[in-house]
N, C-alpha and C positions, 0 to 999 in steps of 0.2 A: 473499590478504588483500583484502577488498572496499574500494573507495574510500569516502570519507565519504558521498557521495551514495548509493552502493549500500547502505551500512549503514542509512541513513535510509529508503530505499525498502523494505528488508526489514523494518525496524521498523514502518513504516506498514502494510505488507501483513499483518504479524502482528497488529497492532492491529485492522485491519478484520476479519480472520478471527475474532478473539475477541469483538468488540463488535457487529458489524453496525450501524455507526453510520448516522445520517441525514446528508444533505448538510450540514445546519446544524451537526451535531456535528463533521464533518470540517473545515468552514471555521473553526469556533471553535478547534479543537485544532491544525490544521496549516497554516492560511493564513499566508503570509509575504509581506512587501513586499520581501524581499531576493531579488534575481534568482538568487543562488547557492543558495538554499534553496527550490526550487520543487517540492518532493516531490509535492504534490497535482496540480499540472499535469503533472509528469513521468509519474506513474502513469496518468493519463488518456490522455496522448499515446501511451504505450507499450501501451495497451489492457490494462492489468493489473487495472483495476477498472471497474465499470459500475454503473448504477442498477438497482434491482430492479423498477421499474415501479409500485411502490406510491405512494400519495399522499404518504407520508412521505419518499419518495426515499431509501431505504436504499442505502448503498454496499456492494457485494459484490465478491468477487474473481471475475474471469473465469477461464476455463480457463488462460489464459496466466499470470495472477497466481498462481493456485494452484500451477501447475507451478514457477514461479520460487521461491515460498516453500518448497515441498517439496524442491526441488533444494538450496536453501541449508541447509535443516534436515538433509538427508542428508550434505552436506559437513561440517557442524558435528559431526554424530554420529561420522563417520569420523575427524575431526581430534582428537577427545577420547579 
């Protein structure tokens, strides 16, 4: 069973994967002043997301982020 922060990180990674949001989109949707809900900062520190290099600064999954998301999806499929 994932911890609450792990569940939020997986939700964030799934959202990024389905949306390809800009940095502004991420900050609008995920920025928090609560130190216990630092999902945006946590995924950056862990190297799970990066900017795509465009002017819009789209946020994309890194290889590590994609592996973490796929691994969680595989576990979910086998559990059901």
